[in-house]
C-alpha positions as CSV (number, residue, x, y, z in Angstrom):
1,M,0.1,-0.1,0.0
2,A,1.1,3.4,-0.9
3,L,2.4,5.8,2.1
4,F,-0.1,8.5,0.5
5,D,-3.0,8.1,-1.4
6,D,-1.8,10.2,-4.3
7,E,1.4,8.0,-4.8
8,P,1.1,5.9,-8.0
9,V,1.1,2.1,-7.4
10,K,3.9,0.5,-9.3
11,P,2.7,-2.8,-11.0
12,K,4.4,-5.9,-9.6
13,R,6.7,-7.2,-12.4
14,V,5.8,-10.8,-12.9
15,H,8.9,-12.0,-15.0
16,E,11.9,-10.3,-16.5
17,I,13.5,-11.7,-19.5
18,G,17.0,-13.2,-18.7
19,Q,16.5,-13.1,-14.9
20,D,18.2,-15.9,-12.9
21,L,15.6,-18.7,-12.7
22,S,17.7,-20.9,-10.2
23,L,16.0,-19.3,-7.1
24,L,12.4,-20.0,-8.0
25,S,10.3,-23.0,-7.1
26,V,8.7,-25.4,-9.3
27,G,5.4,-23.9,-8.5
28,E,6.6,-20.5,-9.3
29,L,8.3,-21.6,-12.6
30,E,4.9,-23.3,-13.4
31,E,3.0,-20.1,-12.6
32,R,5.2,-17.9,-14.7
33,I,4.8,-20.2,-17.7
34,G,1.2,-19.9,-17.4
35,Q,1.2,-16.2,-17.5
36,L,3.6,-16.1,-20.3
37,R,1.6,-18.5,-22.4
38,G,-1.5,-16.2,-21.6
39,E,0.6,-13.2,-22.9
40,I,1.6,-15.0,-25.8
41,A,-2.0,-15.7,-26.7
42,R,-2.9,-12.0,-26.2
43,L,0.0,-11.1,-28.5
44,E,-0.9,-13.4,-31.3
45,A,-4.6,-12.3,-31.1
46,E,-3.6,-8.7,-31.6
47,L,-1.1,-9.5,-34.4
48,Q,-4.0,-11.4,-36.0
49,A,-6.4,-8.3,-35.5
50,K,-3.7,-6.0,-36.9
51,G,-3.2,-8.3,-40.1
52,S,-7.0,-8.3,-40.7
53,T,-7.1,-4.6,-40.5
54,R,-4.2,-4.3,-43.0
55,L,-5.7,-6.8,-45.4
56,A,-9.0,-4.9,-45.3
57,A,-7.4,-1.6,-45.8
58,E,-5.3,-3.1,-48.8
59,A,-8.3,-4.4,-50.4
60,L,-10.1,-1.1,-50.0
61,F,-7.5,0.8,-51.8
62,R,-6.8,-1.7,-54.4
63,R,-7.6,-0.8,-57.9
64,E,-7.8,-3.3,-60.6
């Protein structure tokens, strides 16, 4: 909890690329894997949405 109400709360960093994993338990590693898989799925969905938008724009401006 912040000392004062107007202080911004920093989000907890879940995983840092390249960090030392030797100090994490099996449960912590499994949890991080699940979180990262969820993030990968979110990134892939956004990539697909952007690709669909690009294709629609290309079709709109394509003149034959």
